N, C-alpha and C positions, 0 to 999 in steps of 0.2 A: 504493500500499499504506499510505500515511500514515494513521495512526489504527487500522490493523488490528493484532490481537494478534500478538506476536512470540514464536515458540516455539523459536528457535535459542539456542545457548549465548551468553552465560553464563546459568546458571540463575537464576531470580528470587530464590531464597533467598540466593544468593551476592552478588547486587547489594544486597539489603537489609542483609546483614551488613557489607559494605564501606562502605555509607552510615553505618550505626550506628557502626562503628569510626572513621570519619573525622569524625563529628560531635562537638561539644563537650558533648553531652547525656549525662548519666550513664545508662547502659542501664537501670538499675533504676527510673528515673523514667518510662520508656515502658511503658504498660500496654496499648496497642493499636497494631497495625501492620498496614497494608494495602498490598500491593505488587503491581504489574502491569508487564508489558513491552508496549510498543506501538511500531510503526514510526513514525518521525518524519523530518523533513528533516535534522536534526542531532541528535547525541547529547546528552542532558541528563538531569538528575534533577530532578523537581518534588516539592516538599514542601508539604503543607498541614497546618498545626498547628491543632488545636482545643483549646479549654480548656472 
């Protein structure tokens, strides 16, 4: 199932909110956010920043 979409809880919007709350970035500086949940061997959050 690694790489397949993950549709169980927690909801993706809750994961995005938790990540934003934990980051040191001011929320108002973020103008675009794309989030997805996929099965993996171990839990993680991957971030790709673009300027």
